[in-house]
C-alpha positions, 0 to 999 in steps of 0.5 A: 888899127892895122898891124904890119907883120911882126909889129911890136905892140903893147898887150893892153893896147892890142887887146883893147883894140881887138875887143872894141873893133873886132868883137864888140863894135866891128863897123866898117864903112857903116856896116856892122860886120859882126851882125853880118857874121852872126846872121850868115852863120845862123842862116847856115845852121837853119839850112842844116836844121830848120829847128834852129830858127826857133833859137833867139837870134840875140841869144845866138849872137851873144853866145858867139860873142862870148866864144870870140873872147874865149877863142881869142884867149885860146889863140893867145895861149897858143901864140905867146905861151902861159906867162903872156896868157896870164897877163892877157887873162888879167887884162880881159877881166879888167877890161870887161869889168870896166866896160860893165860886161862882167856877164861876158867874163862869167859866161866864158867860164863854161867854155873855158872848162870845155877847153880844159876837158877836151885836153884830157879826152881821148877816143875809144876803140870805135873812134868816137869821142868818149871820156877815155883818157889818153894813156900817159898824158893826163897825169902830166897835164894835171900836174902841169896845171897845178904847178903853173897855178901855184907859180902865178898864184904865189906871184900875187896874180888874181887866182881866177884869171890864172885858172882861166889861163892854166885851163888852156895849156897843152890844148894843141893836140886836142885842137888838131884832133877836133876835141876842143871845137867839139866840146865848145860846140856842145857847150854852145848848144847847151847854152842855146837850148839846141838839141839836134840829133847827134852827129848832125850837119848842124853840129858840123856847121857850128863847129866850123864857125868855132874853128873859123873864129879861132883861125881868124884870131890866130892869124891876127896874132901871127902878125905881131910881137908883144913888147916885154 
């Protein structure tokens, strides 16, 4: 399905189409586009660090697919705000359950937590990422998360879906500074059992893959408006 700029679409229909034709089954002209993307990305990482060749290609593609769902949700939050993000989270949970892919929903949790963590992480005096919290922002972030969670929980929405959406709020600054992609990359490496020297070219290339996935999702969302 192709959309003209700012075409009004139904949330469920657009997300279903994106999941099925962009993430899960992106076949164009008989070519599995996702397989090509996974293979190209993997070869790039192996070029930077030959030890990555020991990582199971199927495991790598499975993790990237999970990241695609989480990064799509992150782009959705950025584009449409928290209310729509909660609805998108609820639909995603239902869609994956109906398609017997609860494994993807469950695996998204650690990436979602990485996003939440990145929002409250600052830099130390040496300019390296650390657990130092940005002055004046953390308390506000925690309060806003709690307040939004209470609002949507009281409206009867599924609490797990609400929590996922709330964990993504206020990520914009962390994304621009590189914190979010960095912590997503570390989580990906942990899931894969990949332990490169830090920092490394392989890490940089994995981070680039993550940013590329996010940018692609965000560009798709820039072309639409969601029907109220």
